[in-house]
BAFI-3210 file (N, C-alpha, C; in Angstrom, 3 decimals, decimal comma, padded with zeros to 6 digits):
// residues 231
n [1|2|3|4|5|6|7|8|9|10|11|12|13|14|15|16|17|18|19|20|21|22|23|24|25|26|27|28|29|30|31|32|33|34|35|36|37|38|39|40|41|42|43|44|45|46|47|48|49|50|51|52|53|54|55|56|57|58|59|60|61|62|63|64|65|66|67|68|69|70|71|72|73|74|75|76|77|78|79|80|81|82|83|84|85|86|87|88|89|90|91|92|93|94|95|96|97|98|99|100|101|102|103|104|105|106|107|108|109|110|111|112|113|114|115|116|117|118|119|120|121|122|123|124|125|126|127|128|129|130|131|132|133|134|135|136|137|138|139|140|141|142|143|144|145|146|147|148|149|150|151|152|153|154|155|156|157|158|159|160|161|162|163|164|165|166|167|168|169|170|171|172|173|174|175|176|177|178|179|180|181|182|183|184|185|186|187|188|189|190|191|192|193|194|195|196|197|198|199|200|201|202|203|204|205|206|207|208|209|210|211|212|213|214|215|216|217|218|219|220|221|222|223|224|225|226|227|228|229|230|231]
n.u [055,555|052,506|049,313|047,121|044,354|043,614|041,708|041,965|042,370|042,919|043,527|046,207|047,046|045,493|046,594|049,191|048,842|047,519|047,640|048,319|046,401|047,020|046,033|043,155|040,757|037,863|035,799|032,961|032,404|029,783|026,896|025,881|028,126|029,712|028,023|028,059|030,763|030,795|028,949|030,344|032,693|031,812|032,006|034,418|036,644|035,855|036,546|034,508|032,414|031,737|031,725|032,734|032,424|031,465|030,326|030,375|029,402|030,186|029,446|029,220|027,574|027,382|029,910|031,655|030,984|031,734|034,531|035,255|034,605|036,477|038,816|038,685|038,967|041,531|043,080|043,190|044,033|046,284|047,240|045,153|042,746|043,786|043,955|042,071|043,357|046,663|048,168|050,668|052,944|054,159|057,526|058,691|060,484|063,499|063,386|061,376|060,968|062,850|061,841|059,456|060,372|061,767|059,767|058,336|060,333|060,911|058,457|058,149|060,333|059,511|057,624|059,193|059,629|061,623|063,257|063,583|061,515|059,095|056,526|055,617|055,540|053,642|051,408|051,056|050,459|048,006|046,437|045,520|043,171|041,430|040,764|042,476|041,290|039,423|036,204|034,448|034,050|034,838|034,125|035,351|034,408|034,555|033,208|033,633|033,987|035,393|038,494|042,036|041,888|039,502|040,033|041,890|040,208|038,620|040,576|040,983|038,526|038,651|040,871|039,747|037,849|039,601|040,997|038,911|038,067|040,088|039,443|037,372|038,595|039,055|040,675|042,090|042,527|043,547|043,276|044,530|045,027|042,738|041,942|042,860|041,004|038,763|036,672|035,346|034,606|032,974|030,857|029,903|028,993|027,349|028,162|027,600|028,242|029,256|030,845|034,081|035,893|037,952|039,352|039,545|038,730|039,529|037,964|037,930|038,661|041,952|044,145|045,992|047,923|049,158|052,175|052,486|051,192|052,897|054,431|055,611|055,764|058,498|059,047|060,202|062,485|061,263|062,736|063,368|061,211|060,278|060,427|061,103|060,020|060,501|060,610]
n.v [021,980|023,718|022,505|021,763|021,698|023,256|025,944|029,366|031,982|034,653|037,505|037,661|035,016|033,734|034,763|033,767|031,015|030,552|028,973|027,922|025,411|022,208|019,693|018,179|016,841|014,671|015,668|017,629|021,067|022,581|024,083|026,317|027,300|028,191|030,190|031,922|032,707|034,191|036,184|037,633|038,256|039,967|042,481|043,416|045,997|048,269|050,513|053,350|051,790|049,865|047,101|044,967|042,233|038,945|035,786|032,159|029,325|025,995|022,540|019,006|016,729|018,357|019,674|017,484|016,418|018,536|018,685|016,223|016,649|018,644|017,183|015,329|017,042|017,966|015,825|016,059|018,660|019,757|022,256|023,973|026,571|029,011|032,420|035,241|037,299|038,300|036,070|036,190|038,933|039,517|038,646|038,656|040,419|040,566|041,005|039,166|037,017|035,154|034,615|033,374|031,049|029,854|029,232|027,285|025,306|024,656|023,629|021,323|019,927|019,214|017,363|015,457|015,396|015,434|017,850|016,812|015,051|015,334|014,362|013,781|016,343|017,523|016,010|016,844|019,523|019,190|018,636|021,037|021,359|019,720|020,931|020,264|018,246|019,485|019,745|021,774|024,448|027,750|030,196|033,186|036,215|039,282|042,419|043,447|046,129|047,084|048,243|048,499|049,290|048,133|045,453|045,055|045,401|043,105|041,225|041,827|041,056|038,297|037,636|038,169|036,114|033,918|034,304|034,307|031,710|030,298|030,883|029,170|026,767|025,848|025,473|026,968|027,217|029,410|029,913|031,031|029,573|028,512|030,306|029,513|027,816|029,252|029,362|026,909|027,040|029,325|028,379|026,269|027,610|029,428|032,117|035,545|037,534|040,057|039,741|038,767|035,848|035,475|033,765|030,560|028,946|026,513|025,119|023,788|021,100|020,625|018,015|016,550|014,633|014,626|015,275|017,578|019,639|020,530|022,363|025,651|028,703|030,997|034,288|037,562|039,676|042,463|044,721|044,591|045,479|047,795|051,225|053,265|056,378|059,283|058,102]
n.w [093,829|093,768|094,858|092,319|092,416|094,506|095,738|094,863|097,141|097,179|095,046|094,393|094,799|092,895|090,530|090,783|090,673|088,347|085,202|081,830|081,317|080,210|080,341|081,301|083,662|083,275|084,728|084,959|085,224|087,109|085,603|086,918|088,183|086,072|085,097|087,288|087,254|084,873|085,440|087,339|085,935|083,956|084,930|084,215|083,061|080,382|077,781|077,516|078,270|076,372|076,303|074,489|073,778|072,742|073,555|073,457|075,187|075,448|075,826|076,654|074,363|071,982|072,025|071,908|069,387|067,742|068,203|067,142|064,463|063,774|064,182|062,105|059,934|060,374|059,589|056,851|056,539|058,366|059,237|059,343|058,416|057,792|059,066|060,350|061,459|062,491|064,557|065,752|065,306|061,972|061,059|063,654|066,061|068,134|071,732|071,503|069,717|070,621|073,168|072,505|071,184|073,284|075,180|073,821|073,458|076,144|077,028|075,412|076,347|078,926|078,201|077,107|074,340|071,715|069,534|066,958|066,737|064,953|064,443|067,023|068,111|066,460|067,139|069,770|069,290|068,042|070,207|071,108|069,715|070,845|073,055|075,048|076,456|078,070|079,555|079,076|076,829|075,819|073,451|072,041|070,573|068,646|067,656|064,287|063,838|065,943|067,454|068,383|071,129|072,045|071,660|073,653|075,824|075,584|076,193|078,917|079,947|079,447|081,067|083,541|083,723|083,823|086,241|088,106|087,740|089,038|091,641|092,028|092,014|089,515|086,285|083,318|079,728|077,612|074,124|071,311|069,124|068,016|066,139|063,653|062,701|062,033|060,144|060,390|063,090|063,013|061,438|063,019|065,341|064,249|063,894|063,542|060,591|061,152|063,313|064,565|065,131|067,938|069,835|071,543|074,682|076,982|079,869|083,112|085,403|086,489|085,471|087,761|087,649|085,250|083,615|082,029|083,239|085,126|083,972|083,855|082,392|081,992|083,390|082,673|084,562|086,488|086,035|083,403|081,992|083,098|083,935|086,587|087,689|089,513|091,985]
ca.u [054,454|051,269|048,246|046,370|042,926|043,370|041,056|042,679|041,590|043,251|043,899|047,616|047,136|044,912|047,595|050,353|048,512|046,960|048,515|047,601|046,222|047,072|045,466|042,014|039,983|036,550|034,797|032,340|031,937|028,334|026,500|025,715|029,460|030,103|027,194|028,568|032,013|030,492|028,283|031,387|033,662|031,256|032,383|035,725|036,561|035,922|036,465|033,171|031,478|031,249|031,583|032,753|032,638|030,371|030,893|029,578|029,883|029,785|029,832|028,430|027,650|027,741|031,358|032,297|030,771|032,551|035,930|035,409|034,585|037,776|039,822|038,608|039,508|042,969|043,708|043,387|044,638|046,749|047,545|043,932|042,094|044,261|043,387|041,609|044,278|047,963|048,306|051,922|053,339|055,123|058,932|058,781|061,853|063,990|063,604|060,115|061,109|063,568|060,923|058,507|061,081|062,132|058,612|058,044|061,364|060,760|057,267|058,419|061,269|058,702|056,930|060,206|059,467|062,776|063,007|063,524|060,284|058,083|055,206|055,234|055,202|052,386|050,339|050,809|049,778|046,616|045,710|044,810|041,860|040,595|040,721|043,292|040,413|038,501|034,809|033,702|034,794|034,283|034,645|035,265|034,400|034,479|032,650|034,687|034,185|036,251|039,917|042,985|041,434|038,458|040,666|042,472|039,076|038,287|041,607|040,733|037,370|039,148|041,694|038,841|037,311|040,659|041,292|037,738|038,073|040,967|038,710|036,488|039,378|039,094|041,786|041,704|043,539|043,214|043,859|044,398|045,166|041,447|041,764|043,166|039,804|037,668|035,532|034,635|033,989|031,883|029,735|029,381|028,309|026,530|028,628|027,211|029,322|029,855|031,720|035,290|036,374|039,279|040,030|038,781|039,287|039,052|037,801|037,571|039,528|043,257|044,643|047,190|048,894|049,792|053,380|052,440|050,689|053,992|055,154|055,306|056,625|059,282|058,760|061,412|062,539|060,530|063,664|063,436|060,075|059,787|061,227|060,506|060,325|059,986|060,685]
ca.v [022,492|023,906|021,596|022,464|021,749|024,201|027,172|030,597|032,794|036,060|037,806|037,300|033,565|033,378|035,079|032,904|029,623|030,435|028,466|027,381|023,992|021,412|018,365|018,307|015,645|014,708|016,222|018,793|022,119|022,809|025,250|027,471|027,835|028,954|031,404|032,812|033,286|035,199|037,312|038,434|038,723|041,034|043,759|043,808|047,340|048,473|051,924|053,778|050,723|049,203|045,661|044,538|040,794|037,998|034,465|030,946|028,303|024,731|021,352|017,826|016,136|019,335|019,895|016,252|016,322|019,577|018,266|015,126|017,260|019,288|016,121|014,784|018,049|018,045|014,752|016,571|019,994|019,901|023,638|024,753|027,306|030,391|033,244|036,574|038,261|037,714|035,649|036,860|039,866|039,003|039,005|038,982|040,819|040,237|039,685|038,435|035,747|034,232|034,195|032,429|029,791|029,274|028,632|026,042|024,323|024,235|022,802|020,008|019,254|018,597|016,223|014,551|015,327|016,144|018,711|016,025|014,255|016,230|013,749|013,972|017,752|017,775|015,412|017,729|020,700|018,806|018,636|022,320|021,280|018,903|021,755|019,533|017,406|020,268|019,381|022,986|025,359|029,080|030,888|034,640|036,979|040,732|043,090|043,847|047,577|047,411|048,412|047,997|049,508|047,179|044,129|044,971|045,195|041,688|040,521|041,991|040,209|036,926|037,496|038,108|034,748|032,989|034,465|033,854|030,249|029,810|031,008|028,013|025,544|025,486|025,968|027,378|027,196|030,341|029,343|031,738|028,571|028,270|031,244|028,872|027,073|030,207|029,047|025,792|027,541|030,227|027,565|025,518|028,502|030,376|033,448|036,544|038,046|041,272|039,369|038,021|034,940|035,780|032,581|029,659|028,729|025,356|025,369|022,573|020,740|020,192|016,671|016,780|013,564|014,784|016,111|018,849|020,677|021,046|023,376|027,055|029,541|031,981|035,704|038,375|040,535|043,710|045,733|044,473|046,125|048,902|052,380|053,997|057,808|060,037|057,320]
ca.w [093,002|094,501|094,463|091,281|092,722|095,602|095,327|095,185|098,083|096,953|093,665|094,239|094,676|091,603|089,520|090,953|090,360|087,001|084,163|080,683|081,636|078,987|080,605|082,195|083,968|082,609|085,641|084,315|086,141|087,060|084,814|087,811|088,464|084,883|085,075|088,335|086,745|083,855|086,114|087,980|084,937|083,106|085,525|083,674|082,479|078,934|077,459|077,102|078,645|075,152|076,545|073,088|073,666|072,558|073,823|073,389|076,124|074,836|076,570|076,325|073,025|070,937|072,031|071,429|067,934|067,108|068,268|066,175|063,133|063,563|064,085|060,739|059,018|060,597|058,815|055,495|056,552|059,751|059,605|059,442|057,332|057,788|060,139|059,963|062,058|062,786|065,950|066,113|064,243|060,989|061,297|065,075|066,395|069,477|072,338|071,513|069,015|071,503|074,232|071,919|070,963|074,581|075,845|073,104|073,772|077,529|077,147|074,827|077,244|079,980|077,595|076,535|072,888|071,155|068,375|065,723|066,720|064,369|064,620|068,416|068,309|065,768|067,944|070,908|068,745|067,787|071,471|071,191|069,080|071,726|074,268|076,027|077,265|078,904|079,293|078,722|075,963|075,592|072,273|072,186|069,324|068,812|066,480|063,349|063,898|067,079|067,153|069,385|072,499|072,406|071,762|075,002|076,729|075,502|076,951|080,348|080,242|079,505|082,267|084,686|083,761|084,218|087,666|088,845|087,668|090,100|092,901|092,098|091,888|088,100|085,478|081,970|078,666|076,526|072,912|070,040|068,061|067,363|065,024|062,369|062,293|062,207|059,273|061,002|064,317|062,624|060,973|064,161|066,269|063,483|064,273|062,536|059,762|061,705|064,419|064,245|066,163|068,473|070,357|072,386|076,018|077,723|081,297|083,838|086,518|086,004|085,755|088,570|087,410|083,942|083,779|081,310|084,131|085,960|083,195|084,074|081,556|082,737|083,220|082,809|085,739|086,261|085,525|081,950|081,323|083,919|084,331|087,701|087,597|090,642|093,223]
c.u [053,190|050,199|047,306|044,898|042,598|042,752|041,894|041,793|041,886|043,560|045,339|047,782|046,567|045,901|048,768|050,074|047,862|048,030|047,657|047,539|046,155|046,685|044,378|041,457|038,648|035,437|034,265|031,939|030,426|028,025|026,384|027,055|029,928|029,324|027,700|029,871|031,723|029,803|029,317|032,330|033,126|031,508|033,771|035,600|036,554|035,706|035,092|032,087|030,904|030,986|031,603|032,957|031,333|030,980|029,857|030,208|029,312|030,276|029,031|028,626|027,941|029,244|032,085|032,173|031,627|034,021|036,200|035,441|035,932|038,867|039,838|039,195|041,026|043,701|044,038|044,170|045,137|047,032|046,330|043,543|042,649|043,629|042,906|042,458|045,594|048,034|049,595|052,266|054,276|056,532|059,157|060,231|062,222|063,616|062,415|060,221|061,823|062,672|059,935|059,161|061,387|060,939|058,216|059,042|061,182|059,553|057,515|059,444|060,519|058,024|057,881|059,976|060,611|062,412|062,831|062,266|059,131|056,677|054,711|054,812|053,876|051,213|050,017|050,087|048,298|045,777|045,002|043,371|040,990|040,352|041,475|042,433|039,458|037,061|033,916|034,614|034,066|034,935|034,367|035,311|034,238|033,937|033,779|034,933|035,196|037,725|040,758|042,497|040,419|038,998|041,313|041,373|038,663|039,302|041,395|039,533|037,814|039,993|040,827|038,249|038,364|040,971|040,121|037,626|038,948|040,285|037,787|037,244|039,466|040,362|041,293|042,868|043,088|043,969|043,561|044,517|043,849|041,190|042,047|042,026|038,569|036,452|034,678|033,928|032,801|030,637|029,082|028,527|027,344|026,866|028,244|028,423|029,993|030,782|032,923|035,661|037,756|039,982|039,036|039,426|038,673|038,943|037,327|038,524|040,826|043,531|045,982|048,269|049,621|050,992|053,313|051,974|051,697|054,725|054,662|056,284|057,297|058,779|060,058|061,339|061,846|061,439|063,759|062,277|059,558|060,837|060,467|060,958|059,693|059,954|062,031]
c.v [022,586|022,955|022,326|022,634|022,741|025,486|028,375|031,467|034,281|036,256|037,400|035,802|033,093|033,625|034,102|031,470|029,449|029,905|028,081|025,879|023,201|019,956|018,528|016,924|015,751|015,200|017,536|019,836|022,312|024,094|026,486|028,109|028,687|030,263|032,411|033,477|034,424|036,421|038,233|039,047|039,873|042,425|044,203|045,169|047,316|049,951|052,303|052,786|050,013|047,716|044,895|043,047|040,057|036,613|033,361|029,944|026,962|023,557|020,158|017,329|017,146|019,597|018,659|016,128|017,338|019,180|017,137|015,667|017,909|018,246|015,505|015,760|018,170|016,976|015,216|017,875|020,309|021,329|024,550|025,528|028,723|031,148|034,574|037,669|037,546|037,360|036,222|037,832|039,191|039,488|039,465|039,256|040,352|041,347|038,745|037,069|034,727|033,729|033,155|031,064|029,084|028,598|027,331|024,954|023,778|023,321|021,400|019,234|018,540|017,336|015,179|014,313|016,116|016,901|017,918|015,156|015,123|015,673|013,946|015,399|018,105|017,194|016,268|018,993|020,392|018,817|019,971|022,163|020,183|019,668|021,062|018,694|018,164|019,919|020,559|023,872|026,687|029,648|032,381|035,296|038,456|041,340|043,611|045,356|047,962|047,473|048,041|048,155|048,482|045,739|043,980|044,791|043,727|040,856|040,638|041,163|038,754|036,694|037,404|036,715|033,779|033,089|034,016|032,333|029,664|029,894|029,814|026,691|025,028|026,025|026,227|027,210|028,153|029,938|030,189|030,772|028,316|029,218|030,590|027,991|027,973|029,885|027,941|026,226|028,445|029,447|026,835|026,405|029,460|031,818|034,449|037,126|039,261|040,984|038,579|037,122|035,385|034,509|031,678|029,578|027,464|025,711|024,092|022,357|020,146|018,738|016,826|015,729|013,710|015,721|017,445|019,977|021,106|022,177|024,770|027,882|030,614|033,398|036,491|039,193|041,865|044,813|045,712|045,173|047,349|049,984|053,082|055,453|058,514|059,269|057,511]
c.w [093,842|093,975|093,516|091,633|093,834|095,066|095,739|096,067|097,956|095,475|093,411|094,040|093,341|090,475|089,576|090,518|088,998|086,054|082,970|080,877|080,336|079,207|081,664|082,542|083,227|083,530|085,070|085,360|086,007|086,301|085,698|088,128|087,292|084,812|086,104|087,902|085,777|084,450|086,754|086,944|084,101|083,684|085,059|082,990|080,961|078,654|076,934|077,446|077,421|075,366|075,206|072,885|073,420|072,751|073,645|074,344|075,671|075,681|076,039|074,907|071,920|070,862|071,496|069,914|067,190|067,083|067,275|064,746|062,818|063,398|062,684|059,730|059,160|059,792|057,399|055,472|057,954|060,192|059,520|058,202|057,155|058,936|059,575|060,603|062,314|064,267|066,539|064,988|063,249|061,334|062,735|065,469|067,805|070,468|072,239|070,830|069,887|072,639|073,711|071,711|072,277|075,243|075,143|073,449|075,181|077,705|076,592|075,647|078,363|079,473|077,022|075,043|072,263|069,888|067,098|065,631|066,224|064,548|066,048|068,694|067,628|066,562|069,159|070,449|068,503|069,058|071,717|070,747|069,677|073,032|075,406|076,968|078,160|078,556|078,934|077,887|075,877|074,342|072,427|070,810|069,646|067,524|065,598|063,345|064,970|066,673|068,374|070,821|072,950|072,464|073,135|076,045|076,758|076,289|078,451|080,797|080,373|080,752|083,514|084,829|084,288|085,709|088,525|088,824|088,770|091,469|093,121|092,025|090,471|087,442|084,055|081,001|077,567|075,269|071,678|068,866|067,334|066,202|063,678|061,876|062,351|061,344|059,878|062,282|063,985|062,201|062,137|065,063|065,581|063,876|063,185|061,820|060,378|062,889|063,915|065,420|066,625|068,932|071,068|073,755|076,603|079,192|081,971|084,994|085,985|086,387|086,470|088,332|086,082|084,061|083,070|082,211|085,183|085,250|083,535|083,250|082,401|082,457|083,424|084,087|085,452|085,732|084,002|081,249|082,068|084,100|085,459|087,643|088,789|091,944|093,892]
res [m|k|k|l|s|k|k|a|s|t|v|s|e|a|l|d|t|r|l|t|c|r|a|f|t|n|k|v|p|e|k|r|v|i|i|d|l|l|e|k|a|k|r|a|p|s|g|g|n|l|q|p|w|k|i|w|v|v|s|g|n|p|l|k|d|f|i|e|d|v|a|n|k|i|k|e|n|p|m|g|e|g|t|e|y|n|i|y|p|p|n|l|k|e|p|y|e|s|r|r|r|e|v|g|r|s|m|y|d|v|l|n|i|p|k|e|d|k|a|g|r|l|n|q|f|k|r|n|f|e|f|f|g|a|p|v|a|i|f|f|a|i|d|r|q|m|q|e|g|q|w|s|d|l|g|m|f|m|q|s|i|m|l|l|a|r|e|e|g|l|h|t|a|p|q|e|a|w|a|i|w|y|k|t|v|n|k|f|l|n|i|p|e|e|l|m|l|f|c|g|m|g|i|g|y|a|d|e|d|d|p|i|n|t|f|r|s|k|r|v|d|i|e|d|f|t|d|f|i|g|f]
***
């Protein structure tokens, strides 16, 4: 396994070493580093140069208080408040449903949490709402007027942040799971009604001693998703 703290020096290395980090140290990235990431990431492409993203970067006591508030709400309502969009399509067909099940099974295998240990799996799911210990959180929202093209633009902006983070030796955890707490997030951040919360993202330094960070999800062969024409 490559050393997680090593800085990526090329785009290829950033892509290869990027992972959804599920255990962070408490070392806080400097604000200037986060600002630099965002300055660079804002060059991400967007159709018509709409730049349809709005973000909030949170750390310190405000983040700790927010996480504590969510933890208290989880005790009463572990599955959250519903969502404003479908995180996954209803009645997900094959091969997508199998891929989703496989990545969950493989991750819990790394953690030695068997399928019948429902409490253990629920506790791991709750870790989403602690940002897996990340000392900095970013929330992403998009104007409700925007449609599929602009949602893809937001994704490219997020990907840019994740790859640039690797250049700084940082790791990230993009989390659509935060959509199930959109009401609480909206209230905490005072998100205007015309904006819709998309997701959160933890950012910080990976805990290299935690076994969960050895987990890497599989990717299908390019022949499974590519047709070459004219070659």
